[in-house]
N, CA, C and O atoms as CSV, one atom per row, in Angstrom:
chain,resi,resn,atom,element,x,y,z
A,1,UNK,N,N,69.538,102.048,-82.420
A,1,UNK,CA,C,69.004,100.743,-82.068
A,1,UNK,C,C,67.484,100.711,-82.261
A,1,UNK,O,O,66.930,99.734,-82.764
A,2,UNK,N,N,66.828,101.791,-81.854
A,2,UNK,CA,C,65.369,101.854,-82.003
A,2,UNK,C,C,64.981,101.829,-83.477
A,2,UNK,O,O,64.001,101.184,-83.851
A,3,UNK,N,N,65.734,102.517,-84.301
A,3,UNK,CA,C,65.466,102.522,-85.744
A,3,UNK,C,C,65.638,101.116,-86.315
A,3,UNK,O,O,64.861,100.690,-87.169
A,4,UNK,N,N,66.644,100.406,-85.849
A,4,UNK,CA,C,66.882,99.037,-86.319
A,4,UNK,C,C,65.691,98.140,-85.972
A,4,UNK,O,O,65.242,97.358,-86.809
A,5,UNK,N,N,65.187,98.246,-84.761
A,5,UNK,CA,C,64.044,97.430,-84.339
A,5,UNK,C,C,62.812,97.780,-85.171
A,5,UNK,O,O,62.080,96.886,-85.595
A,6,UNK,N,N,62.578,99.055,-85.406
A,6,UNK,CA,C,61.438,99.474,-86.224
A,6,UNK,C,C,61.540,98.929,-87.644
A,6,UNK,O,O,60.557,98.433,-88.195
A,7,UNK,N,N,62.730,99.021,-88.235
A,7,UNK,CA,C,62.926,98.512,-89.591
A,7,UNK,C,C,62.801,96.992,-89.642
A,7,UNK,O,O,62.261,96.445,-90.603
A,8,UNK,N,N,63.288,96.323,-88.633
A,8,UNK,CA,C,63.170,94.861,-88.584
A,8,UNK,C,C,61.708,94.438,-88.494
A,8,UNK,O,O,61.283,93.511,-89.183
A,9,UNK,N,N,60.943,95.116,-87.647
A,9,UNK,CA,C,59.523,94.814,-87.505
A,9,UNK,C,C,58.791,95.066,-88.821
A,9,UNK,O,O,57.955,94.263,-89.235
A,10,UNK,N,N,59.104,96.167,-89.466
A,10,UNK,CA,C,58.477,96.494,-90.744
A,10,UNK,C,C,58.812,95.434,-91.791
A,10,UNK,O,O,57.952,95.039,-92.578
A,11,UNK,N,N,60.036,94.987,-91.797
A,11,UNK,CA,C,60.463,93.943,-92.739
A,11,UNK,C,C,59.689,92.645,-92.493
A,11,UNK,O,O,59.211,92.014,-93.435
A,12,UNK,N,N,59.569,92.257,-91.236
A,12,UNK,CA,C,58.862,91.018,-90.900
A,12,UNK,C,C,57.377,91.082,-91.235
A,12,UNK,O,O,56.802,90.094,-91.693
A,13,UNK,N,N,56.757,92.225,-91.011
A,13,UNK,CA,C,55.313,92.318,-91.225
A,13,UNK,C,C,54.934,92.558,-92.682
A,13,UNK,O,O,53.841,92.172,-93.098
A,14,UNK,N,N,55.802,93.181,-93.460
A,14,UNK,CA,C,55.412,93.565,-94.821
A,14,UNK,C,C,56.146,92.827,-95.935
A,14,UNK,O,O,55.638,92.769,-97.055
A,15,UNK,N,N,57.312,92.267,-95.670
A,15,UNK,CA,C,58.110,91.715,-96.767
A,15,UNK,C,C,58.420,90.224,-96.631
A,15,UNK,O,O,58.958,89.620,-97.559
A,16,UNK,N,N,58.096,89.639,-95.511
A,16,UNK,CA,C,58.373,88.211,-95.315
A,16,UNK,C,C,57.141,87.418,-95.712
A,16,UNK,O,O,56.023,87.760,-95.326
A,17,UNK,N,N,57.347,86.351,-96.489
A,17,UNK,CA,C,56.250,85.466,-96.871
A,17,UNK,C,C,56.204,84.310,-95.890
A,17,UNK,O,O,57.120,83.489,-95.841
A,18,UNK,N,N,55.150,84.249,-95.120
A,18,UNK,CA,C,55.009,83.199,-94.121
A,18,UNK,C,C,54.285,82.013,-94.744
A,18,UNK,O,O,53.343,82.213,-95.511
A,19,UNK,N,N,54.698,80.772,-94.434
A,19,UNK,CA,C,54.002,79.599,-94.986
A,19,UNK,C,C,52.626,79.438,-94.340
A,19,UNK,O,O,52.390,79.872,-93.213
A,20,UNK,N,N,51.722,78.796,-95.096
A,20,UNK,CA,C,50.421,78.519,-94.484
A,20,UNK,C,C,50.570,77.332,-93.525
A,20,UNK,O,O,51.616,76.683,-93.493
A,21,UNK,N,N,49.546,77.059,-92.764
A,21,UNK,CA,C,49.645,76.074,-91.685
A,21,UNK,C,C,49.927,74.662,-92.216
A,21,UNK,O,O,50.672,73.916,-91.580
A,22,UNK,N,N,49.365,74.284,-93.339
A,22,UNK,CA,C,49.590,72.927,-93.852
A,22,UNK,C,C,51.041,72.753,-94.321
A,22,UNK,O,O,51.640,71.700,-94.105
A,23,UNK,N,N,51.601,73.778,-94.958
A,23,UNK,CA,C,53.009,73.704,-95.365
A,23,UNK,C,C,53.921,73.653,-94.149
A,23,UNK,O,O,54.900,72.907,-94.133
A,24,UNK,N,N,53.607,74.438,-93.141
A,24,UNK,CA,C,54.419,74.446,-91.922
A,24,UNK,C,C,54.378,73.083,-91.237
A,24,UNK,O,O,55.400,72.615,-90.734
A,25,UNK,N,N,53.208,72.439,-91.213
A,25,UNK,CA,C,53.094,71.114,-90.596
A,25,UNK,C,C,53.900,70.074,-91.370
A,25,UNK,O,O,54.558,69.226,-90.766
A,26,UNK,N,N,53.855,70.131,-92.696
A,26,UNK,CA,C,54.627,69.191,-93.512
A,26,UNK,C,C,56.122,69.358,-93.267
A,26,UNK,O,O,56.852,68.377,-93.132
A,27,UNK,N,N,56.567,70.601,-93.212
A,27,UNK,CA,C,57.981,70.864,-92.966
A,27,UNK,C,C,58.385,70.429,-91.559
A,27,UNK,O,O,59.506,69.965,-91.349
A,28,UNK,N,N,57.474,70.578,-90.594
A,28,UNK,CA,C,57.761,70.157,-89.234
A,28,UNK,C,C,57.950,68.637,-89.173
A,28,UNK,O,O,58.836,68.150,-88.471
A,29,UNK,N,N,57.122,67.893,-89.903
A,29,UNK,CA,C,57.253,66.436,-89.934
A,29,UNK,C,C,58.606,66.043,-90.509
A,29,UNK,O,O,59.255,65.133,-89.992
A,30,UNK,N,N,59.036,66.708,-91.564
A,30,UNK,CA,C,60.339,66.424,-92.173
A,30,UNK,C,C,61.453,66.685,-91.158
A,30,UNK,O,O,62.379,65.883,-91.037
A,31,UNK,N,N,61.372,67.787,-90.437
A,31,UNK,CA,C,62.400,68.120,-89.452
A,31,UNK,C,C,62.419,67.101,-88.321
A,31,UNK,O,O,63.493,66.693,-87.879
A,32,UNK,N,N,61.249,66.682,-87.845
A,32,UNK,CA,C,61.179,65.705,-86.751
A,32,UNK,C,C,61.756,64.368,-87.200
A,32,UNK,O,O,62.535,63.758,-86.468
A,33,UNK,N,N,61.386,63.905,-88.388
A,33,UNK,CA,C,61.895,62.621,-88.891
A,33,UNK,C,C,63.407,62.687,-89.066
A,33,UNK,O,O,64.114,61.767,-88.654
A,34,UNK,N,N,63.915,63.757,-89.671
A,34,UNK,CA,C,65.354,63.905,-89.851
A,34,UNK,C,C,66.068,63.943,-88.507
A,34,UNK,O,O,67.132,63.342,-88.358
A,35,UNK,N,N,65.502,64.637,-87.529
A,35,UNK,CA,C,66.123,64.731,-86.209
A,35,UNK,C,C,66.197,63.371,-85.537
A,35,UNK,O,O,67.209,63.035,-84.922
A,36,UNK,N,N,65.132,62.585,-85.650
A,36,UNK,CA,C,65.133,61.244,-85.056
A,36,UNK,C,C,66.165,60.366,-85.741
A,36,UNK,O,O,66.928,59.674,-85.067
A,37,UNK,N,N,66.203,60.381,-87.063
A,37,UNK,CA,C,67.181,59.565,-87.789
A,37,UNK,C,C,68.608,59.989,-87.455
A,37,UNK,O,O,69.475,59.141,-87.242
A,38,UNK,N,N,68.853,61.289,-87.410
A,38,UNK,CA,C,70.183,61.791,-87.096
A,38,UNK,C,C,70.597,61.390,-85.685
A,38,UNK,O,O,71.747,61.010,-85.465
A,39,UNK,N,N,69.678,61.470,-84.730
A,39,UNK,CA,C,70.008,61.078,-83.355
A,39,UNK,C,C,70.286,59.584,-83.261
A,39,UNK,O,O,71.141,59.168,-82.479
A,40,UNK,N,N,69.583,58.770,-84.040
A,40,UNK,CA,C,69.857,57.324,-84.047
A,40,UNK,C,C,71.243,57.029,-84.627
A,40,UNK,O,O,71.946,56.146,-84.136
A,41,UNK,N,N,71.630,57.756,-85.656
A,41,UNK,CA,C,72.967,57.568,-86.237
A,41,UNK,C,C,74.037,57.953,-85.222
A,41,UNK,O,O,75.015,57.225,-85.053
A,42,UNK,N,N,73.865,59.081,-84.549
A,42,UNK,CA,C,74.828,59.512,-83.532
A,42,UNK,C,C,74.889,58.503,-82.394
A,42,UNK,O,O,75.975,58.179,-81.914
A,43,UNK,N,N,73.737,58.004,-81.957
A,43,UNK,CA,C,73.703,56.993,-80.889
A,43,UNK,C,C,74.444,55.731,-81.327
A,43,UNK,O,O,75.200,55.154,-80.545
A,44,UNK,N,N,74.232,55.300,-82.568
A,44,UNK,CA,C,74.913,54.113,-83.077
A,44,UNK,C,C,76.418,54.293,-83.133
A,44,UNK,O,O,77.168,53.389,-82.765
A,45,UNK,N,N,76.863,55.449,-83.589
A,45,UNK,CA,C,78.297,55.712,-83.639
A,45,UNK,C,C,78.895,55.756,-82.237
A,45,UNK,O,O,79.978,55.220,-82.004
A,46,UNK,N,N,78.191,56.392,-81.307
A,46,UNK,CA,C,78.667,56.483,-79.932
A,46,UNK,C,C,78.766,55.091,-79.300
A,46,UNK,O,O,79.743,54.782,-78.618
A,47,UNK,N,N,77.760,54.264,-79.527
A,47,UNK,CA,C,77.780,52.904,-78.977
A,47,UNK,C,C,78.917,52.081,-79.579
A,47,UNK,O,O,79.575,51.315,-78.875
A,48,UNK,N,N,79.142,52.240,-80.873
A,48,UNK,CA,C,80.225,51.508,-81.531
A,48,UNK,C,C,81.585,51.919,-80.980
A,48,UNK,O,O,82.419,51.063,-80.688
A,49,UNK,N,N,81.812,53.218,-80.835
A,49,UNK,CA,C,83.086,53.689,-80.283
A,49,UNK,C,C,83.266,53.232,-78.844
A,49,UNK,O,O,84.368,52.862,-78.438
A,50,UNK,N,N,82.181,53.257,-78.070
A,50,UNK,CA,C,82.258,52.798,-76.680
A,50,UNK,C,C,82.665,51.323,-76.634
A,50,UNK,O,O,83.507,50.934,-75.825
A,51,UNK,N,N,82.069,50.510,-77.498
A,51,UNK,CA,C,82.388,49.093,-77.560
A,51,UNK,C,C,83.850,48.879,-77.972
A,51,UNK,O,O,84.568,48.095,-77.352
A,52,UNK,N,N,84.278,49.578,-79.017
A,52,UNK,CA,C,85.651,49.407,-79.513
A,52,UNK,C,C,86.688,49.862,-78.481
A,52,UNK,O,O,87.705,49.196,-78.291
A,53,UNK,N,N,86.441,50.967,-77.829
A,53,UNK,CA,C,87.385,51.445,-76.810
A,53,UNK,C,C,87.408,50.492,-75.626
A,53,UNK,O,O,88.468,50.237,-75.055
A,54,UNK,N,N,86.253,49.966,-75.252
A,54,UNK,CA,C,86.207,48.972,-74.177
A,54,UNK,C,C,87.007,47.730,-74.525
A,54,UNK,O,O,87.750,47.213,-73.691
A,55,UNK,N,N,86.861,47.251,-75.752
A,55,UNK,CA,C,87.625,46.070,-76.194
A,55,UNK,C,C,89.121,46.376,-76.239
A,55,UNK,O,O,89.938,45.522,-75.893
A,56,UNK,N,N,89.487,47.591,-76.664
A,56,UNK,CA,C,90.898,47.972,-76.718
A,56,UNK,C,C,91.517,47.937,-75.326
A,56,UNK,O,O,92.588,47.360,-75.139
A,57,UNK,N,N,90.852,48.547,-74.350
A,57,UNK,CA,C,91.407,48.571,-72.997
A,57,UNK,C,C,91.388,47.186,-72.360
A,57,UNK,O,O,92.269,46.855,-71.567
A,58,UNK,N,N,90.397,46.382,-72.700
A,58,UNK,CA,C,90.369,45.005,-72.212
A,58,UNK,C,C,91.553,44.220,-72.784
A,58,UNK,O,O,92.186,43.437,-72.076
A,59,UNK,N,N,91.844,44.435,-74.061
A,59,UNK,CA,C,92.979,43.780,-74.714
A,59,UNK,C,C,94.305,44.237,-74.095
A,59,UNK,O,O,95.194,43.421,-73.851
A,60,UNK,N,N,94.433,45.535,-73.844
A,60,UNK,CA,C,95.659,46.068,-73.254
A,60,UNK,C,C,95.853,45.587,-71.832
A,60,UNK,O,O,96.990,45.449,-71.382
A,61,UNK,N,N,94.781,45.330,-71.120
A,61,UNK,CA,C,94.839,44.852,-69.752
A,61,UNK,C,C,95.410,43.426,-69.703
A,61,UNK,O,O,96.096,43.057,-68.750
A,62,UNK,N,N,95.117,42.632,-70.743
A,62,UNK,CA,C,95.558,41.257,-70.787
A,62,UNK,C,C,97.042,41.140,-71.114
A,62,UNK,O,O,97.656,40.117,-70.811
A,63,UNK,N,N,97.622,42.148,-71.716
A,63,UNK,CA,C,99.033,42.097,-72.097
A,63,UNK,C,C,99.935,42.202,-70.911
A,63,UNK,O,O,101.157,42.175,-71.061
């Protein structure tokens, strides 16, 4: 386990290419925008299903 941690640390410090701060900020903006849009789509679908199920049970109640 100790050897694995040492090798992992060595890999991260010597072989991983880290983005510069401006690239990281641009990518963060893309992730935030996508997350907001995705959450709005999920909210819209949830609201639509809630409305449809409510109408279904209201219709069944009248029968």
